[in-house]
N, C-alpha and C positions, 0 to 999 in steps of 0.2 A: 504494500500500500504506500510506503514511503516513496518508492520509486515513481509511482503514478502521480503523487502530489508534487514531486520534484519536476516531473514532466509538465504538469499543468502550470506550475510556477514559471518555468522557462517559456512555455507557449504564450502565457499572458505577458511576460516581459518582452518577448519579440513582437507581439501584436501591438503593445504600447509604443515601442520604438518605431515600428512601421507606421502606425497611425500618426504619431507626432511628426515624423519625417514628411509624410504626405501633406499634412497641414502646413508645415514650414515651407515646402516648395510651392504649394498652391497660393498661400497668402502673399508670397513675394511676386507672383505673376499678375497678369491682368485679371481683374475680378470680373467674371461673367456670371450669369445665372447658374450655368452648369458647374463652374468651379466653386461657387458659393455653396451649392447643394452638396458637392463632394466634401467641402470643408466641414459643413454641418454634420454629414454622415460620419466622416472620419473622427470628428470630435466625440461623437457618441461611441465609436469603437474605442477611442482613447479612454473615455470614462469607464466603459465596461471592463476594459482590460486592466485599468488601474484598480478598480474595485475587486476584480478577480485576483489580481496580484496580491492585494492586501489580505483578503480573506484566506487565500491558499497559503500565503506566507505565514500568517499567524497560526493557521492549523499546523503547518510544519514546525513552527517554534514550539507550540504547546503540546502537540500530540505525536509527531512523527520523527523528529530528529533528535538532537542532543538534549533537548529540554530547555525550558524557559530560563532556568538558573544559569545555564551555560551562556545563552545568548545575551542575557541582560547583564552579564559580566564581561562584555566585549565592547570596547570603545568603537570598533569598526562597525559592529551591528547597530549600536546606538546612533552612530553617524549615518548609516544607511537609512534608518528609521526617520531621523531628523530631516535628512535630505528628501526623502519620499514625502514627508509632510510639507516641507517647503515648496516642493514642486507642485503638490496638490493645491496649496494656497496660491501659487503663481498662476495655475491653470484656471482659476476662477475668472480672471479678467477676460481671456480669450473666449471661454465658454459662454459667459454672459453676452459678449458681443455677438458671437455666432448665433446664439439663440434669438437675439433681437432681429436677425436677418430673416427669420422664418415667415413673417407676415409678408414681406416683399416677395419672397420666393414662392409663396402660395399663390400670389397674383401673377407669377411669371416674370417679375421684374428683378433687375439686378439691384441688390442692396446699395444704398448710397452710403459710401464710407469715405471719409476724408483720407487722402493719401498718407498723412501723418499718422493717423490711427492704424492704417495697414502696416506702416513701418514699425509702429510700437508693438502691434500684435506679433509681427515677425521677430522682433527683438525678444519679447517674452518667451515665445516658443523656442527661440535659440537658447535662451537661458535654461529652459526646461530640458532641452536635449543635453546641454552641458552638465546639468545636474544628474541626469541619467548616466552619463559617462562616468561621473564621479562615483555614483552608486556601484557601477561595475568594478571600478578600481577597489572600492572598499570591500566588495564581495570577494574579490581575489585575495585581498589581505586577510579577511576574516576566515576564509577557508584554511588558511595556513596558520591560524592561531595568533596572528599579529594583532595586538591591541587587547588581548584577553587579560583581564586584571583580577581574576578570581581564582 
């Protein structure tokens, strides 16, 4: 069962990275009704994969791996958790913006978005991707016991 949850954890992580990357590419291009629809859809995939990643990750911590006591005595694990929370908070801004596009998209119109706002959205998504890269670094360190203080 532990291997299956490890698999789910990895699939959710890859889906999150893929969805975030697609959002990043699309938001930096010319906004059309079709690209805006794709951004909204991929943001939903991003949210679903983040939720799955969190739930499966916590199940692994508490039920299937080394146990919560081990993980909560690891600075690298705590760093991963803090970065995940920070990325989640960062993602609120783009998600709220993308959700506001739905009314225009339902009417078949391109959402009216200031170019400065699109640049800001791209910057936030870029920081989210950078945070994910740092989480990967911390995961590699954690697996080797680096940062364990218990």
